[in-house]
C-alpha positions as CSV (number, residue, x, y, z in Angstrom):
1,M,0.1,-0.2,0.1
2,H,1.4,3.3,-1.1
3,I,-0.5,6.6,0.2
4,P,0.7,9.5,-1.9
5,Q,2.2,12.6,-0.1
6,E,-0.4,15.0,-2.2
7,L,-3.3,12.8,-0.5
8,I,-1.6,13.1,3.0
9,E,-1.3,17.0,2.5
10,R,-5.0,17.2,1.5
11,C,-5.9,15.4,4.5
12,K,-3.8,17.6,6.8
13,K,-6.2,20.4,5.4
14,A,-9.1,18.6,6.5
15,E,-10.8,18.0,3.0
16,R,-13.5,15.5,3.6
17,K,-13.0,14.0,-0.1
18,A,-9.3,13.3,0.7
19,Q,-10.2,11.9,3.9
20,F,-12.6,9.5,2.4
21,E,-10.2,8.6,-0.4
22,L,-7.6,7.8,2.4
23,Y,-10.1,5.5,4.3
24,R,-10.9,3.8,1.1
25,S,-7.2,3.1,0.2
26,C,-6.4,2.1,3.8
27,Y,-9.6,0.0,4.7
28,G,-8.4,-3.5,3.5
29,W,-5.0,-3.2,5.1
30,M,-6.3,-1.7,8.4
31,M,-9.0,-4.3,8.7
32,Q,-6.3,-7.0,8.6
33,V,-4.6,-5.5,11.5
34,C,-7.8,-4.8,13.4
35,L,-9.0,-8.3,13.0
36,R,-6.1,-9.6,14.8
37,Y,-7.0,-7.7,17.9
38,Q,-10.8,-8.3,17.8
39,N,-12.7,-11.7,17.8
40,N,-15.2,-10.7,15.4
41,E,-15.9,-8.4,12.5
42,E,-18.2,-5.9,14.0
43,D,-15.7,-5.2,16.8
44,A,-12.7,-5.0,14.2
45,K,-14.7,-2.5,12.2
46,D,-15.2,-0.4,15.4
47,L,-11.8,-0.4,16.1
48,M,-10.7,0.4,12.5
49,N,-13.1,3.5,12.6
50,Q,-11.9,4.5,16.0
51,S,-8.3,4.4,14.7
52,F,-9.3,6.2,11.5
53,L,-10.7,9.1,13.4
54,K,-7.4,9.4,15.6
55,I,-5.5,9.2,12.1
56,C,-7.4,11.9,10.8
57,D,-7.3,13.9,14.0
58,K,-3.6,13.7,14.4
59,I,-2.6,13.6,10.9
60,D,-1.1,17.3,10.9
61,Q,1.3,15.6,13.7
62,Y,2.6,12.9,10.8
63,N,6.4,13.4,10.2
64,S,7.0,12.3,6.6
65,D,10.3,11.1,7.7
66,I,8.3,8.1,9.0
67,P,6.4,5.6,6.4
68,F,2.9,6.6,6.4
69,E,1.7,2.9,6.6
70,A,4.0,2.4,9.8
71,W,2.3,5.5,11.3
72,I,-1.1,4.2,10.7
73,R,-0.1,0.9,11.9
74,R,1.2,2.0,15.1
75,I,-2.0,4.4,15.8
76,T,-4.1,1.3,15.0
77,I,-2.1,-1.0,17.3
78,N,-2.1,1.6,19.9
79,T,-5.9,2.1,19.7
80,A,-6.5,-1.6,20.1
81,I,-4.2,-1.6,23.3
82,D,-6.3,1.3,24.4
83,Q,-9.7,-0.5,24.1
84,Y,-8.1,-3.5,25.8
85,R,-7.0,-1.5,28.7
86,K,-10.4,0.2,28.9
87,S,-12.4,-3.4,28.8
88,K,-12.8,-5.1,32.1
89,A,-14.0,-8.1,30.5
90,N,-10.9,-8.8,28.8
91,R,-8.8,-8.2,32.3
92,A,-10.3,-11.5,33.6
93,H,-7.6,-13.8,35.0
94,F,-8.0,-17.3,34.3
95,D,-6.2,-20.7,35.4
96,V,-5.1,-22.8,32.7
97,E,-6.4,-25.7,34.4
98,D,-9.7,-24.5,34.2
99,L,-9.7,-24.5,30.4
100,S,-11.1,-27.9,29.8
101,E,-11.0,-29.6,26.2
102,S,-14.6,-28.7,25.9
103,Y,-13.5,-25.0,25.9
104,W,-11.2,-25.4,23.1
105,E,-13.6,-27.5,21.1
106,S,-16.3,-24.8,21.4
107,K,-13.7,-22.2,20.2
108,M,-13.1,-24.3,17.2
109,T,-16.6,-23.5,15.7
110,D,-15.3,-20.6,13.9
111,V,-12.7,-22.7,12.0
112,N,-13.7,-24.3,8.7
113,M,-12.7,-28.0,9.4
114,A,-12.9,-28.8,5.6
115,E,-9.9,-26.9,5.0
116,T,-7.0,-29.1,4.0
117,E,-4.2,-26.5,4.0
118,M,-3.3,-23.6,6.5
119,N,-4.4,-20.2,5.1
120,A,-4.3,-16.8,6.8
121,E,-8.0,-16.8,7.6
122,S,-8.0,-20.2,9.2
123,L,-5.0,-19.2,11.1
124,R,-6.7,-15.9,12.4
125,A,-9.7,-18.2,13.4
126,L,-7.3,-20.3,15.4
127,I,-5.7,-17.3,17.1
128,T,-9.3,-15.9,18.1
129,A,-9.7,-19.3,19.9
130,L,-7.1,-18.3,22.2
131,P,-8.1,-16.5,25.6
132,P,-8.2,-12.7,25.0
133,I,-5.1,-11.9,27.0
134,S,-2.8,-14.7,25.3
135,Q,-4.3,-13.5,22.0
136,K,-3.3,-9.9,22.3
137,V,0.2,-10.6,23.6
138,F,0.9,-13.1,20.8
139,N,-0.3,-10.7,18.2
140,L,1.9,-8.1,19.6
141,C,5.0,-9.9,20.0
142,V,5.1,-12.6,17.4
143,L,2.8,-10.8,14.6
144,D,3.7,-7.1,15.3
145,G,7.3,-7.4,16.3
146,Y,7.0,-5.9,19.8
147,E,9.7,-6.7,22.4
148,Y,8.5,-8.4,25.7
149,G,9.3,-5.7,27.6
150,E,7.3,-2.9,25.6
151,V,4.2,-5.3,25.5
152,A,4.6,-5.8,29.3
153,E,4.6,-2.1,29.7
154,L,1.7,-1.3,27.1
155,L,-0.5,-4.1,29.1
156,E,0.6,-3.1,32.5
157,T,1.9,-6.6,33.2
158,S,5.2,-8.4,33.9
159,E,7.8,-9.4,30.8
160,A,7.7,-13.0,32.5
161,T,4.2,-13.0,32.2
162,C,4.2,-11.8,28.3
163,R,6.7,-14.6,27.8
164,W,4.5,-17.2,29.4
165,H,1.5,-15.9,27.3
166,V,3.3,-16.2,23.8
167,H,4.7,-19.7,25.1
168,F,1.2,-21.0,25.9
169,A,-0.4,-19.5,22.7
170,R,2.2,-21.1,20.4
171,K,1.7,-24.5,22.3
172,K,-2.1,-24.2,22.1
173,L,-2.0,-23.1,18.4
174,Q,0.3,-26.1,17.7
175,E,-2.3,-28.5,19.2
176,L,-5.2,-26.7,17.5
177,V,-3.6,-26.9,14.2
178,K,-2.8,-30.7,14.4
179,K,-6.2,-31.4,15.7
180,T,-8.0,-29.2,12.8
181,F,-6.3,-30.4,10.2
182,Q,-5.6,-33.9,11.4
183,T,-2.0,-33.8,11.1
184,T,0.7,-35.7,12.8
185,E,3.6,-33.7,11.5
186,S,5.3,-31.2,13.9
187,V,4.0,-27.8,13.3
188,I,6.2,-24.5,14.1
189,I,4.3,-21.5,15.1
């Protein structure tokens, strides 16, 4: 995705037509990021719209030395983190032993079992089967490349807890991939 500098300049002048053009240009790409942080499309759209409002509001602060796509991505991820912090439901602590096999089986309903090869959509569905906090930490550390220390600070937890969530998520995803795709092969995630 490449956004012309001329379009960015028009958005800085708060031209509605330019903002709409920017929205259309970024929609698909931003939704992919949002879908990694939300469990359903409706919440992802809400996150995307909130992110875009922040982008339009802060576009005059954009520094052209930084790639525009990276700037948008950072705002979108930070908005997802802000939503997480505000949500009391996602703050629930859980005991791994309490997560029975039926919990994981119920989460698998989103996955198309007829798939014979792994694709981005089925991987996303598997990731959404993780507990919310493990999902967020996995997305930030593994998919978005944040360091454990950064994630710990953003989510107001310890670095060791972040490492545990990534380890737990990888292990659970490996199990889910094997189960979903009926494979006995070793899966690296």
